[in-house]
C-alpha positions as CSV (number, residue, x, y, z in Angstrom):
1,X,-3.2,21.9,16.7
2,X,-2.6,21.8,13.1
3,X,0.9,19.6,13.9
4,X,-1.4,17.1,15.4
5,X,-3.6,16.8,12.2
6,X,-1.0,16.6,10.3
7,X,0.0,13.3,12.5
8,X,-2.7,11.8,12.7
9,X,-3.1,11.9,8.6
10,X,0.5,11.0,7.9
11,X,-0.6,7.5,10.3
12,X,-3.1,6.5,8.4
13,X,-1.2,7.4,4.9
14,X,1.5,5.5,6.6
15,X,-0.8,2.5,8.0
16,X,-3.1,1.8,4.9
17,X,-0.5,1.0,2.6
18,X,1.5,-1.2,5.4
19,X,-1.5,-3.1,5.9
20,X,-2.8,-3.4,2.0
21,X,1.4,-4.4,1.2
22,X,0.9,-7.6,3.8
23,X,-2.8,-8.6,3.5
24,X,-1.2,-9.2,-0.5
25,X,1.7,-10.6,1.2
26,X,0.2,-13.4,2.7
27,X,-2.7,-14.0,0.2
28,X,0.5,-14.8,-1.7
29,X,2.3,-17.5,-0.2
30,X,-1.4,-19.3,0.4
31,X,-2.2,-19.2,-3.4
32,X,1.6,-20.2,-4.4
33,X,0.9,-23.4,-1.2
34,X,-2.2,-24.3,-3.2
35,X,-1.2,-23.8,-6.8
36,X,2.8,-23.5,-7.6
37,X,2.2,-23.6,-10.9
38,X,0.2,-20.6,-11.7
39,X,3.7,-18.7,-9.7
40,X,4.0,-16.5,-13.1
41,X,0.9,-15.4,-13.1
42,X,0.3,-14.8,-9.1
43,X,3.4,-12.8,-9.2
44,X,2.4,-10.0,-12.4
45,X,-1.0,-9.5,-9.8
46,X,1.3,-9.3,-7.5
47,X,3.6,-7.5,-8.6
48,X,0.4,-4.8,-10.4
49,X,-1.6,-4.0,-7.0
50,X,2.0,-3.3,-5.6
51,X,2.9,-1.0,-7.7
52,X,-1.2,0.7,-7.6
53,X,-0.6,0.5,-3.3
54,X,3.0,2.5,-3.7
55,X,1.2,5.2,-6.0
56,X,-1.4,5.9,-3.9
57,X,0.5,5.9,-0.8
58,X,2.6,8.0,-2.7
59,X,-0.2,10.4,-4.4
60,X,-1.8,10.7,-0.9
61,X,1.2,12.0,0.9
62,X,1.5,14.8,-2.2
63,X,-1.8,16.0,-1.5
64,X,-1.1,15.8,2.2
65,X,2.2,18.4,2.1
66,X,0.3,20.6,-0.8
67,X,-2.6,21.0,1.3
68,X,-1.0,21.5,4.6
69,X,2.5,22.8,3.0
70,X,0.5,26.8,3.2
């Protein structure tokens, strides 16, 4: 039962940030299509959001490993 819980939680930890990254890429392409001259501002926002998504994902995985390692 414990292995199933770990598997489900890991699935959520992987799928969550993956969907956010996908939506972020889609929104970035749409924004660049509407206003190509704002590419530098859009790029900085995209990079910051990607960093935050990855940090949340890594933190969640570390918490899961810590909780279930005992």
